[in-house]
C-alpha positions in Angstrom: -211.9 -43.8 -83.0 -210.9 -40.8 -81.0 -212.1 -37.3 -81.9 -209.0 -36.8 -84.0 -206.9 -39.5 -85.6 -204.3 -40.0 -88.3 -204.5 -43.0 -90.4 -201.8 -44.3 -92.7 -203.1 -46.2 -95.8 -200.7 -48.5 -97.6 -201.2 -50.0 -101.0 -198.3 -52.5 -101.1 -196.4 -53.5 -104.2 -192.8 -54.5 -104.8 -191.7 -51.6 -107.0 -194.4 -48.9 -106.3 -196.2 -48.9 -103.0 -198.7 -46.1 -102.4 -198.9 -44.4 -99.0 -201.3 -41.8 -97.8 -202.1 -40.3 -94.5 -205.5 -38.8 -93.6 -206.5 -37.0 -90.5 -210.1 -37.4 -89.3 -211.6 -35.0 -86.9 -215.2 -35.8 -86.3 -216.7 -36.1 -89.8 -214.0 -33.9 -91.4 -211.2 -35.5 -93.4 -208.0 -33.7 -94.2 -205.0 -34.8 -96.3 -201.8 -35.0 -94.3 -199.5 -36.5 -97.0 -199.2 -39.0 -99.8 -196.4 -40.5 -101.9 -195.4 -43.5 -103.9 -192.4 -45.4 -102.6 -190.7 -46.5 -105.8 -187.8 -48.9 -106.2 -185.4 -48.6 -109.1 -186.0 -51.0 -112.0 -183.9 -54.2 -112.2 -182.7 -54.1 -108.6 -183.0 -57.4 -106.5 -186.1 -58.0 -104.6 -184.2 -57.8 -101.3 -183.2 -54.2 -102.2 -186.8 -53.3 -103.1 -188.0 -54.6 -99.8 -185.4 -52.7 -97.9 -186.3 -49.5 -99.8 -190.0 -50.1 -98.9 -189.1 -50.6 -95.2 -187.0 -47.4 -95.2 -189.7 -45.4 -97.0 -192.4 -46.5 -94.6 -190.2 -45.7 -91.6 -189.7 -42.2 -93.0 -193.5 -41.6 -93.6 -194.3 -42.9 -90.1 -191.7 -40.7 -88.5 -192.8 -37.6 -90.5 -196.6 -38.0 -90.1 -197.0 -39.9 -86.7 -200.1 -42.0 -87.6 -202.3 -43.6 -85.0 -203.2 -46.7 -87.0 -202.6 -48.3 -90.4 -205.0 -49.6 -93.0 -203.5 -52.1 -95.5 -205.1 -53.8 -98.4 -205.9 -57.5 -97.8 -204.4 -60.2 -99.8 -206.5 -61.4 -102.7 -206.5 -64.2 -105.2 -203.8 -64.4 -107.9 -203.6 -66.9 -110.8 -199.8 -66.4 -110.9 -198.1 -67.9 -107.8 -194.9 -65.7 -108.3 -197.0 -62.5 -108.3 -198.7 -63.6 -105.1 -195.4 -64.5 -103.4 -193.8 -61.1 -104.3 -196.8 -59.2 -103.1 -196.8 -61.3 -99.9 -193.1 -60.3 -99.3 -194.0 -56.6 -99.8 -197.0 -56.9 -97.4 -194.8 -58.7 -94.9 -192.3 -55.9 -95.1 -195.0 -53.2 -94.6 -196.6 -55.1 -91.7 -193.3 -55.5 -90.0 -192.3 -51.8 -90.4 -195.6 -50.7 -88.9 -195.6 -53.2 -86.1 -192.0 -52.1 -85.3 -193.4 -48.6 -84.9 -196.0 -49.8 -82.5 -198.9 -49.1 -84.8 -202.1 -51.2 -85.0 -202.8 -52.5 -88.5 -206.2 -53.1 -90.0 -206.8 -55.1 -93.2 -209.4 -54.3 -95.8 -210.5 -56.3 -98.9 -210.4 -54.3 -102.1 -214.2 -54.6 -102.6 -214.8 -53.3 -99.1 -212.6 -50.2 -99.8 -214.5 -49.5 -103.1 -217.8 -49.9 -101.2 -216.7 -47.5 -98.5 -215.4 -44.9 -101.0 -217.7 -45.1 -104.0 -220.7 -47.1 -102.6 -220.1 -50.0 -105.0 -217.7 -52.9 -104.5 -217.1 -53.3 -108.2 -216.1 -49.7 -108.8 -213.4 -48.8 -111.3 -210.0 -47.4 -110.1 -210.9 -44.1 -111.8 -214.1 -43.8 -109.8 -212.2 -44.4 -106.5 -209.6 -41.7 -107.5 -212.4 -39.2 -108.2 -214.0 -39.8 -104.9 -210.7 -39.6 -103.0 -210.2 -36.1 -104.6 -213.8 -35.1 -103.7 -213.7 -36.5 -100.1 -210.4 -34.8 -99.4 -211.2 -31.7 -101.3 -207.9 -32.0 -103.4 -207.0 -29.6 -106.2 -205.1 -32.4 -108.1 -205.5 -36.2 -108.5 -202.8 -38.2 -106.6 -201.0 -41.0 -108.5 -203.1 -44.2 -108.7 -201.0 -46.0 -106.0 -201.2 -43.1 -103.6 -204.9 -42.6 -104.3 -205.5 -46.3 -103.5 -203.6 -45.8 -100.2 -205.7 -42.7 -99.3 -208.8 -44.7 -100.1 -207.7 -47.4 -97.6 -207.1 -44.7 -94.9 -210.6 -43.2 -95.6 -212.1 -46.7 -95.5 -210.7 -47.2 -92.1 -212.1 -43.9 -90.9 -215.5 -44.9 -92.1 -215.2 -48.4 -90.7 -214.2 -47.4 -87.2 -217.2 -45.1 -86.7 -220.6 -46.2 -85.6 -220.8 -49.2 -87.9 -217.4 -50.7 -86.8 -219.1 -53.3 -84.5 -221.2 -54.5 -87.5 -218.2 -54.7 -89.8 -216.0 -56.5 -87.2 -212.9 -54.3 -87.8 -210.1 -55.9 -85.9 -206.4 -55.3 -85.9 -204.2 -57.5 -88.1 
C-alpha cells in the first residue's frame, strides 16, 4: 500500500448496502465518508440493483478511492437469499470494476479478526472498534459500520502481513 490510500468498503445487500471510505496514511486512519444506499420497499429487484449501482457510482466519484474491500460470499440455508445477495454483490463488483478499481474480498470472520481480534466477535463489538479506530464522535449505522470495518481490514491486510494473508484482487 502506498503512503496514503483511500479504501472503499462495501457491505452489500439488496435493500440496504453499507459503504464507507477510509483514508490510511502510514498507521493513521481517517474517516472520509460513510452512508447506507437504501432502496425503497416493495420496488422490483431490478430497480434496487440499479439504485445500488448509481449510489456506488456517486460515492466513487465523490471520494475517489484507490481500492475496494467487499465482503466475501458465505453460506446461506435459503437459496433465494443467496441468489439475491449474489445479484447485489455482482452489481457492486461491476460498478467498481467499471470505475477501474481493484477489488479485494474478505470473509466475515477475517474482518472481525482484523477489527476486534476475534473472528467470532459480535456486530456490536465491531461497531465499537470502528468508532474507536476512526476516533468517531457517533456510531455509524450497522451497515455503514460493517463497510468501514471492511475498509479497515483491507488497510491492515495490505501492510507488512499481506504476503502471509495472500490478499489478492477479486
